[in-house]
N, C-alpha and C positions, 0 to 999 in steps of 0.2 A: 695739614701736617703730612709730610712725606714719610715713606717707610724708613728712610735714614733718620729722620727726627724721632720716630717711634722707637727705633733701636737705641738711639742716643738717650732718650728719656728712660728707657728700661735700664740702661747701663749706669745712669746717673743716680738712681735711687739708692743703691747700696753705698755709693760714695757720700751721698747726703747723710745717710744713717751714721757714717763715720765722722760727721761734722765738717765735711769738705765744703767750705763756703763758695769756692770757685764752681764746684759742681752744682750747688744750689743756684748760683747766679745764672749758669748756663741753662739749667732746668727752667728757671723763671723766664728767661728770654725766649725759650722755645714754647712755653705754654701760657704766658700771661694773656695774650690776645684771645685764645680759646676760652680760658677761665672767665675773662670779662664778658665775652660774647654769651656764654651760657648763663652767667649770673644775670646779665642784663635782659636776656630773653625771658627769664622767669620774673624778675623784679620790675622791669620797665622803669628803672630809676638808676641813673649813672652813679650817683653818690653811694647808694646802697650796694650796687654791683661792685664798686671799688672796695667797699668795706668787706663784702663777702670774699672777694679775691684775696684780700689781706688775710682774712681768717683761714682760707684754704691753704695758702702758702705757709702760714704759721703752723697749722696742723700738720702739714707735710714735713716741715722742719723738725717739729717736736716728736712726731710719730713715725719717722721714716723707717726705723728698725722693724716696726710691726706691719709695714705695707708690703704687699706682694708685687714686685716689679714686673712680673709676668702677666699680671692682670690687665688686660686691655681696657683702656678707657678709665683708668684709675683716677686721674685728675679731673676728668669730666664728671664722673660719678660724685666725687667730693664736692665739686662746684655746684652741681645740681642739687645735691642734698642740703648743702649749706644755704643756698638761695631759697629752697622750699621751706626750710626751718625759719628763715627770716620772714617769709611771707606769713607763715603761721603765727609767729610771735607778734608781728605787726597787727594781724587780724585780731588776735586774742587781746592785745593791748587796747585796740580800738573798741572792741566789744566791752571790755571792762570799764573803760572810760565812759562809754555811752551808758552802760548800766548804772554807774555811779552818778552820772549827771542827771539821769531821769528818775532817781530815787525821790520820792515825795517825803516831805517831813510828816511824820505821823504824830499827832498829839498824844499825850499820855492816855492810856486806856484804863478802863475799869477792870482791874485784875480779878476781882471776885466774880464778876459776870463772865469774864473770859474763862476762868477756871470751870465754871458751870457749863459753858459752851463746850469746852474741851472734853469734860467728862461725858456730856451728852453724845458727842460725836465719837469719842474714843471707846466707850463701853461696848458697843457692838463689835468694833474691830478687835478689842482685847478678847472678847468672848470667842470670836471666830478664830483668833490665833491660838487660844487655849484648846480649842476643839480639834486642831490639826494633830495628826500623828506626830509623836515625839521627834522622829527623824526629820520630818519636814519643818516642824516648828524650830528645831535647833538650827537648821540651815538658814531659815528665814530670819531668825533673830540675829544670827551672826552677820548676815548680809545687810539687813536694813536698820538694825538697832546699833550694831557695833561697827558698821561700815567696812566689813572685811570683803576683799575681792574673792572671786570664785576660787582662785588658786590658793589664797590664804586659808579659806574654809577647808579645801581639800587636804591641805597639809595638817591643819589643826585636828580634823576629824579622821585623818588617815583614810580618806576615801578617794576613789578615782574622780578626776575633774568632771567627767561626764555624769557621774552619779550625783554630784553636787548640783550641777545645772538642772538635771532632771527633777531632783527633789525640790529645788527652788521653783521651777516652773509649775510643778504639780501643786505646791503650796499656794502659789499665787492664783492658780486656777480655782482651787478649792475656796480660797478667801473670796475671790470675785463672785463665785456662785453663791456662797453662803450669805455674803453681804447684799447681793442683789435680791435674794429671797427675803431678807430681813428688812429691806428698805420699804418705807411706806409708798404706796402707789397712788 
């Protein structure tokens, strides 16, 4: 892309933001090869690269008002980001499909025996959690029982994020130490 093309692209974005379809067509003509090249270099699949290019240009059309025309490489960044998102989504989907396909059917279990096993395993853990200082126990329960993120815990307890992380790390270390000492050798 030449310097003239880069200047033209920069000048076209505000016009696209105003709904100028001719400006969009010109922008497309100047950048489509570049967008396809970037998407294809990440995806290695022409059909998916074309889909990503379509998503990039749709995003540009819909969000042109929020884009900074002075930002160099805007369209390249958008194309690369979309292509990487597509790779991640495809990998995640494959992993999910694989995990589902490899699930083994488990026959019904003996619930009473299982409850006894759970109590046997859980009792030392529960005792170790109860023995933690209240501040550490509180953070640990919010994280592992309630599934809160570190940020959510920090907001809920009105603590700095670093304090939450430290308390959680200290709680885990204490649990590990206590449970290792209680484990039969």
